[in-house]
C-alpha positions in Angstrom: -107.1 115.1 59.8 -103.7 115.0 61.6 -102.9 115.1 65.3 -101.2 118.1 66.6 -98.0 117.1 68.5 -96.2 120.4 68.8 -96.2 122.0 72.3 -97.1 125.7 72.4 -95.3 128.3 74.6 -95.8 128.3 78.4 -97.8 131.6 78.4 -101.0 130.8 80.2 -102.9 133.1 77.8 -102.0 130.9 74.9 -103.4 127.4 74.1 -101.1 124.8 75.6 -100.4 121.9 73.2 -101.1 118.3 74.0 -101.0 115.3 71.7 -104.3 113.5 71.3 -102.3 110.4 72.1 -101.6 111.8 75.6 -105.3 112.0 76.2 -105.8 108.4 75.0 -103.2 107.2 77.5 -104.8 108.8 80.5 -105.7 106.2 83.1 -108.1 108.1 85.3 -111.5 109.2 84.1 -113.3 112.4 85.2 -117.0 112.9 84.7 -117.7 115.5 82.1 -120.6 116.8 84.1 -118.2 117.7 86.9 -116.5 120.2 84.6 -119.7 121.9 83.5 -120.8 125.0 85.2 -124.4 125.6 86.0 -126.1 128.5 87.6 -128.4 128.1 90.5 -130.1 131.5 89.9 -132.1 133.1 87.2 -133.5 130.8 84.4 -131.4 127.8 85.5 -132.8 128.2 89.0 -136.4 128.2 87.6 -135.6 125.2 85.5 -134.4 123.3 88.5 -137.6 124.3 90.3 -139.6 122.8 87.4 -137.6 119.6 87.5 -138.3 119.2 91.2 -142.0 118.9 90.5 -143.2 115.4 90.9 -144.3 114.8 87.3 -141.1 116.2 85.9 -138.7 114.1 88.0 -139.0 111.2 85.5 -139.0 111.1 81.7 -142.4 111.8 80.2 -142.1 108.9 77.8 -140.3 106.0 79.6 -140.1 107.0 83.3 -136.3 107.2 83.6 -135.4 109.3 86.6 -133.7 112.7 86.5 -134.4 113.8 82.9 -132.1 116.5 81.5 -133.7 117.2 78.2 -136.8 119.2 77.3 -139.0 119.3 74.2 -139.9 123.0 74.2 -142.6 122.5 71.6 -144.4 119.8 73.6 -143.5 121.0 77.1 -142.1 117.7 78.4 -138.9 116.7 80.2 -137.3 113.6 78.7 -134.2 111.4 79.1 -131.2 111.3 76.8 -132.4 108.1 75.0 -135.9 109.4 74.3 -134.5 112.8 73.3 -132.7 111.2 70.3 -136.0 109.8 69.0 -137.7 113.2 69.6 -135.1 114.8 67.4 -135.8 112.2 64.7 -139.4 113.4 64.6 -138.2 116.8 63.4 -138.4 120.2 65.0 -141.8 120.8 63.5 -143.1 118.2 66.0 -140.5 118.2 68.9 -137.8 120.8 69.4 -135.3 119.3 71.9 -132.9 121.4 74.1 -130.8 120.6 77.1 -131.5 121.7 80.6 -127.7 122.1 81.3 -126.1 122.7 77.9 -128.3 125.3 76.3 -128.8 128.8 77.4 -132.3 129.7 78.7 -134.1 133.0 79.1 -136.7 133.8 81.7 -139.3 134.1 79.0 -138.5 130.6 77.7 -138.7 129.1 81.2 -142.0 130.9 81.9 -143.4 129.6 78.7 -142.4 126.1 79.5 -143.9 126.4 83.0 -147.2 127.6 81.5 -147.4 124.4 79.4 -147.9 122.4 82.6 -145.0 120.0 82.4 -145.1 116.2 82.0 -148.4 115.7 83.9 -150.4 118.1 81.7 -148.7 116.7 78.5 -149.4 113.1 79.3 -153.0 113.8 80.2 -153.4 115.1 76.7 -151.1 112.8 74.6 -151.7 109.6 76.7 -155.5 110.0 77.2 -156.4 106.8 75.5 -153.6 104.2 75.4 -154.8 100.8 74.2 -154.8 98.0 76.8 -152.5 95.9 74.7 -149.9 98.6 74.4 -147.4 99.1 77.2 -145.7 102.4 77.8 -141.9 102.1 77.6 -139.8 101.6 80.7 -136.3 102.9 81.5 -134.8 99.7 80.2 -136.9 99.5 77.1 -135.3 99.0 73.7 -134.8 101.8 71.1 -137.4 100.1 69.0 -140.0 100.1 71.8 -139.4 103.8 72.6 -139.5 104.8 68.9 -142.8 103.0 68.3 -144.5 104.5 71.3 -143.1 108.1 70.9 -144.1 108.2 67.2 -147.6 107.0 68.0 -147.9 109.4 70.9 -146.7 112.7 69.3 -146.4 112.2 65.5 -149.5 110.2 64.8 -151.3 111.3 68.0 -153.0 108.0 68.3 -153.6 108.4 72.1 -154.8 112.0 72.0 -157.9 113.1 73.8 -160.8 112.9 71.4 -164.1 114.8 71.6 -166.0 112.1 69.7 -168.9 112.2 72.1 -169.3 116.0 71.5 -169.2 115.6 67.7 -172.2 113.3 67.5 -175.7 114.9 68.1 -177.3 111.5 69.0 -176.8 110.2 72.5 -175.6 106.6 72.9 -178.7 104.3 72.8 -178.7 101.4 75.4 -178.9 97.9 74.1 -182.2 96.1 74.8 -182.3 92.8 76.5 -183.7 89.8 74.7 -186.8 89.7 77.0 -187.6 93.4 76.4 -187.1 93.1 72.7 -189.9 90.5 72.5 -192.2 92.9 74.3 -191.4 95.9 72.2 -193.8 97.0 69.5 -193.1 97.1 65.8 -193.1 100.9 65.9 -190.5 101.1 68.6 -188.3 98.5 66.8 -188.5 100.6 63.7 -187.5 103.7 65.6 -184.6 101.9 67.2 -183.3 100.7 63.9 -183.5 104.3 62.5 -181.7 105.7 65.5 -179.0 103.0 65.4 -178.5 103.7 61.7 -178.1 107.4 62.5 -175.6 106.7 65.3 -173.6 104.4 63.1 -173.6 106.9 60.3 -172.5 109.6 62.7 -169.7 107.5 64.2 -168.6 106.5 60.7 -168.4 110.2 59.7 -166.6 111.1 62.8 -164.1 108.2 62.3 -163.5 109.4 58.8 -163.0 112.9 60.0 -160.5 111.7 62.6 -158.6 109.7 60.0 -158.7 112.7 57.6 -157.3 115.0 60.4 -154.5 112.5 61.1 -153.7 112.3 57.4 -153.8 116.0 57.0 -151.4 116.4 59.9 -148.9 114.0 58.3 -149.4 115.6 54.9 -148.9 119.1 56.3 -145.7 118.0 58.1 -144.4 116.5 54.9 -145.2 119.7 52.9 -143.4 121.8 55.4 -140.3 119.6 55.4 -139.7 118.6 51.8 -138.0 120.2 48.8 -138.2 119.3 45.1 -135.7 117.4 43.0 -132.1 118.3 44.1 -133.0 119.7 47.5 -132.5 118.0 50.8 -135.5 116.2 52.5 -136.1 117.7 55.9 -137.2 115.6 58.8 -138.8 112.8 56.9 -137.5 109.4 58.1 -138.0 105.8 57.6 -139.6 103.8 60.5 -136.3 102.5 61.6 -134.6 106.0 61.9 -135.6 106.1 65.6 -133.9 102.8 66.3 -130.4 104.2 65.8 -128.1 104.1 68.9 -126.6 107.6 69.6 -123.2 108.1 71.1 -123.3 111.9 71.7 -124.5 115.2 70.4 -123.0 117.8 68.1 -123.8 121.5 68.6 -123.4 123.5 65.4 -123.2 127.3 65.5 -123.8 128.7 62.1 -121.8 131.9 62.4 -121.9 133.7 59.1 -121.8 133.5 55.3 -119.5 135.7 53.1 -119.8 136.7 49.5 -122.7 134.3 48.8 -124.1 133.8 45.4 -126.8 136.1 43.9 -130.1 134.5 43.3 -132.7 137.3 43.3 -131.5 139.9 40.7 -129.0 141.6 43.0 -129.1 139.8 46.3 -130.4 136.6 48.0 -132.4 135.5 51.1 -130.1 132.7 52.4 -130.7 130.0 55.0 -128.7 126.9 55.9 -129.8 123.3 56.1 -127.6 121.0 58.3 -128.0 117.3 58.1 -126.4 114.3 59.9 -127.7 111.0 58.6 -131.5 111.1 58.8 -131.6 114.2 60.9 -131.9 117.7 59.5 -132.3 121.2 61.0 -132.2 124.6 59.4 -131.4 128.2 60.3 -133.7 131.2 59.9 -133.9 133.1 56.6 -132.0 136.4 56.4 -133.5 138.7 53.8 -131.6 140.6 51.2 -128.1 139.8 52.4 -125.0 138.2 50.7 -123.0 138.4 53.9 -125.5 137.1 56.5 -124.7 136.7 60.2 -126.8 134.0 61.8 -125.0 133.1 65.0 -127.6 130.4 65.3 -127.0 127.3 67.5 -128.5 124.0 66.4 -128.1 120.5 67.8 -128.1 117.0 66.3 -127.6 113.5 67.7 -124.5 111.6 66.6 -125.3 108.0 65.6 -123.0 105.1 66.4 -121.9 104.9 62.7 -120.9 108.5 62.2 -121.9 110.0 58.8 -120.5 113.2 57.4 -122.1 116.5 58.5 -123.6 118.1 55.4 -124.5 121.8 54.9 -126.6 123.2 52.1 -127.4 126.8 51.5 -130.6 128.0 49.8 -132.2 131.2 48.7 -135.8 131.4 50.0 -138.4 132.0 47.3 -142.1 132.7 48.1 -143.7 131.6 44.9 -141.2 129.0 43.5 -138.8 126.3 44.6 -135.9 127.7 46.7 -132.7 128.2 44.8 -129.5 126.3 45.5 -126.6 128.4 46.8 -123.9 125.8 47.5 -123.0 122.9 49.7 -120.2 121.5 51.9 -119.4 118.3 53.8 -117.4 117.8 57.0 -115.9 114.6 58.4 -116.6 114.9 62.2 -114.9 111.6 63.1 -111.8 113.3 64.5 -113.8 115.7 66.6 -115.8 112.9 68.1 -112.6 110.9 68.8 -111.0 113.9 70.5 -114.2 114.4 72.7 -114.1 110.8 73.7 -110.4 111.0 74.6 -110.9 114.1 76.7 -113.8 112.5 78.5 -111.5 109.7 79.8 -108.6 112.0 80.7 -107.7 114.2 83.6 -106.6 117.2 81.5 -108.3 120.4 82.4 -106.2 123.1 80.8 -106.8 124.6 77.4 -105.2 122.3 74.8 -104.9 121.9 71.0 -106.1 118.4 70.2 -105.8 118.2 66.5 -105.7 120.0 63.2 -107.4 119.6 59.8 -105.2 120.9 57.0 -106.8 122.9 54.2 -106.1 121.4 50.7 -107.6 121.1 47.3 -109.1 117.8 48.3 -111.4 119.3 50.9 -113.7 122.3 51.4 -111.6 124.1 54.0 -110.8 127.8 53.3 -108.0 127.6 55.9 -106.6 125.1 58.5 -109.1 124.1 61.2 -108.0 123.3 64.8 -109.7 121.1 67.3 -109.3 122.7 70.8 -110.1 122.0 74.4 -111.4 125.3 75.8 -113.2 125.7 79.2 -113.9 122.0 79.3 -115.4 121.9 75.8 -114.1 120.2 72.7 -114.6 122.6 69.8 -113.7 123.1 66.2 -113.9 126.3 64.2 -114.3 125.7 60.5 -114.4 128.1 57.5 -115.7 126.3 54.4 -115.7 127.0 50.6 -119.1 126.2 49.3 -119.1 123.7 46.5 -121.0 123.4 43.2 -121.7 127.1 43.2 -119.9 130.1 41.7 -118.8 131.6 45.1 -119.5 131.7 48.8 -117.8 131.1 52.2 -119.5 129.6 55.3 -118.1 129.9 58.8 -119.3 127.5 61.5 -118.3 126.3 65.0 -118.7 122.7 66.2 -118.8 121.3 69.7 -119.0 117.6 70.5 -120.8 116.5 73.6 -120.4 112.8 74.6 -123.5 110.9 75.7 -122.5 110.8 79.3 -122.8 114.6 79.6 
């Protein structure tokens, strides 16, 4: 990656050049959020209305004020720190989107409203929190948040249980020592029989509950794993939620061109995107070697930035999905440019850097990092590797944590 230092012409319709070094030298800082544009009407207005409800004014998991992230699958408003852990759970458990950064439709907001918000979700997922376990606070560590959130949503250890409904025998009150001496032998025998039935019933219910939890975990693993050389989706070690995040990267998978054939004459391609322990994937497009996804996905950027990896597969119904190529992108320069812009006063469109295509990387042509409408973006066209052919076009946008 090399920094662009050449000034463009003064035509306001063209991108005006600026060296990345100029951004780094800027003394004054401007809040990124001041540059963002939000709508007070339509879906955004409805979202603001939901956020104004008492239960949604704080994070559902730690109580931090003014949450700006939503798990659409769980129906909860959460803070930026908890959102990173939600993403590590995988989209099959918690799909996280931004109140401000993502585009919402009226239907999506209405669906979120129907779920009841934080109050309804916590009545369900925090029905039985053990006395020895404290709910995280706004200043809790990543480890504390991760442990609680995984117990709450992934393992569902605090979930409301209908154990009393599952056992046909009502609870039998304990007899006092004095009454036990007065009881007859027949009543003692009946009591023992009833207690045995209750214990047996409780044991069966406990086994069933453990089986259901095990099945949930197994089902999640089956949904998210591939065999042999394929990428593991959304299965993490226990420490994956303890990673500090410095920002977000929004990936728009635009299209594929001249992809490899895997099903006689065509393929059913989809793309897996991974960053460290996080993975997301696009939808499958049937019978198309030139698919157009235009699908936006989001991942958290850890403090130690790994490369962004992309893998393309052909979806098979009755066998393991077929490999259709891969590519790898170094996003360090994009993140550096976003950080530099965050601490600058520059508002006009600017070229921040350029990644030169060569035989040593997977670029089909040069890739430019630009500042456009207050957003740091990079358009990339990649040659897929370890496959006979295929081009993948994506767009990246880096969002610092402060936004």
